[in-house]
Structures are given as C-alpha cells and as structure tokens.
N, C-alpha and C positions, 0 to 999 in steps of 0.2 A: 499145213498142209506141212511137210517135214524137207527141208531141205538142208544141203548138208556141202560138204566141201568138191563134192563130186560131178555135182549137179550147176547145169546151167540156164539160169531163171533168166526169164524176161517179163519187166516192168513196164506194163507203160501208164502214164498217166504220172508225173515228179509233184504232186501239192505235198500238202506234209507229211500226210500218208503214203504217197509213193517213195518219199525221200526217205521216209523212214523206213523200208520194204525194205533201200536201200543200203542204210546202216545195218539191219538186220542182217539180211542178206552175205553183207562183208561180213559181220561177225562171224559167222557161220562158213566162211571159205570157200564159198560157192563164186562161181564167175555169173560175172551178171550184165546183161545185155540189156537195156533201157530204150525206149522212146518216149518221147517228149519235143513240143514243137515252140516249147519259152527258152530262150538261150539263157536266163539266168536260171535258171533250175535246171536247163539241160546244163551247165558247166560247174551246177554248186553237187550237183550226182556224179560228175567225175572226180568232184573234191571228195565224195563222201565212199567212195569207192567200185560204183561201174567203170565195166574196164570199156563198155560205146556205147554212146545215147545218140540212137539213130533219129532221126525227124520224119513224125508220121503221117508228114504231108508229101515225101518224095515216093516218087510212083511205083520204084523199086523196091520197099522196105522190106517186104518180105522174103523175095530175094535176097538184101544184105543182112537177112537174118538168118537165111539159107544156108547164106556163104564163110559166113563167122562160127557156125558148126559144123562147119563138113557137110555142109546139105542133109546131115538127120536129125536138124531142127532143137529145139530146147528142152529139156528135163522138165522143165516147171516154166509155168506162168503164172500171174500174179498182175489182174489189171484194177490199178485202183482209178482209174478215168471216168469208168462208167459210159463208156463211148460207141455205141454199139458199131464204129469204124475199129476202134479196141478191142471190141468180143474178136469179131471174124479174125482179127489181125491174129491175135492171141490162141486162139483152137486149131490154126492154120501154122501154125508156129511151131509145136508143141509135136512132139517126136508120138510114134507111138507109146502106145501102156506107159503112157507117164501123164500128169495131172494141168489142171487149170482152175485155179478160185477167182469168183471176183467180188471185188469190196466193194469197186466203186458203183454206187448207184448210177441209174440211166434210161434210155429211151429201150424200146425191143430192137431185137434182131432175130433174121434167122438163124433156129437151129434146125439141121436134118439130123436127127438120133442116129441114121442108116452112116452118112457120110463122117460126118462130128467125133460120134463119141461109138458107136459100134462097131464099126469099119476099123479106127484109128485105136479101140480100145482105154479112151482116153477116161478119165475119173474126173467128172466135170465136182464144183465145191462154191458158194455160197456164202459170202460170213460177211456178217455186220456188225460182232462184238470180240473181243478174246474170254475164251474162256477161262475159269477163272483158276483152273488146276495149271495155266501157260504162264501167268503172274512169277509165279516165282523163277520160270526160264527166262521172260521179259526186263524182269530189273537183274540177273546177271548182265544181259545183254548192256542194259544202261549201265552197270556198272563198271562194264568193265570199254567199256568206248565213245569216253567221256570226249576225246579229242575229236568221234566223229561228232558228237552231239552237241560241241562246244560249234563246230561248222554248222551243223545242220539249224540253231537257232541264229537264223541270219539279226532278228533286231530282236530288242528289248526296250517295252513302255511303264513310266508308274500309270496305273488305276487311271490319276486324272488328265492321260492321253489319249484315253480307249479311243475315242474318235480318226485319231490318227495312226494307230495302230492298224485301227479295221481300215482306214482306204488304202491305208501302205498294202495289205493283204488282201487285199482285190484288184490292186495291180500284176497282182500275180511276181512281182518285184521283188520275193523274200524267199525263205524259203519258212520256219517254222518261227510265227511272232508270239513275245512271250509277253506276258503283261504282268508285271512284277508288282507286288499287291504292299511288297515294305522299301520301293526304291521311291 
C-alpha cells in the first residue's frame, strides 16, 4: 500500500508491527490516526509520530475517526492486530475509493461484498511479508528514521537473558524488544 503526505492513515493494533507502521507512515509524511488499548503502546505511538491514538473500547471510536477526518474517513487503513473488531472498524472508517490492508492474522469477521467493497469502491489487501522489491525503500526509511527507531526499541537484552526478554514482551509494556548477541 502506497502512503504519502496527502494521506490520513488509520493503524489498528500497535504491537511492534503496528508501531513500525507508525514510524514508516510518519517518515512518509502521512497524518496518522491509531487505535490501541494498551496505554504504554498508545503513548509510544504518540512519541513516534501518531497524531491521535484512540481507545478501541470506546463506543464512539468510529465517530471519533470521522470527526478527526471532517466526516469523510481515512484514505488508507492498516490492521496489525488481527482482531475482527479492528477489521470492521478499518473497513467502516475508510473513505470511498481508497484502500485497507490486513497484516495481523486473526479470527473471521463478516464481509459483505456489496456494502463493504463494491458500493464503497474499496481495495482490500492482505500481506504477510515485505516484497523483496520493497527492501531498498525499507532500508531508506530505517536509515533516515534513526531517532524514531531508537524510541521504538524500548528494551535490549543480552542473549543470556532471552527468558526475561520474552516475559517482558508478553506483558505488552514495551515497544520492540531487542536481543543483542554481542552484549
């Protein structure tokens, strides 16, 4: 999915993949709306360049997105959570003739071709990996986003502490956890 400075993007699920999406979208100049229930990760997303982070459990989260976009919805949406509620929110919040990408694997959710795709003219994509042709773009983002990436990697452990790293990652009170084989 191509994102640029003219886009408002919604990113749902701010684990390491979603936070990486925030870094990438920020690098590309997009306006970033995110949805995340974990306060640590919501705050980290703001530090990484998100313009707003909304609570997925708020009854009016779709209304909040529409208010933040002047009633038209977002240009692009990226789900990194795999949560069926996030999938529905993503499709409902994307404006006509735009696109949504699914990265987070998860449960099933109802999709009605007429309502969700045909009448809105939506393009829906699924992605499980980067295309090899995109690696040079990714390396460019990494090279030019070192300040954000330093914030994105919230903890580093030597290999001898892999269990502690795993336990921290499972608490969700972190961004990206790094195992450093040279530490």
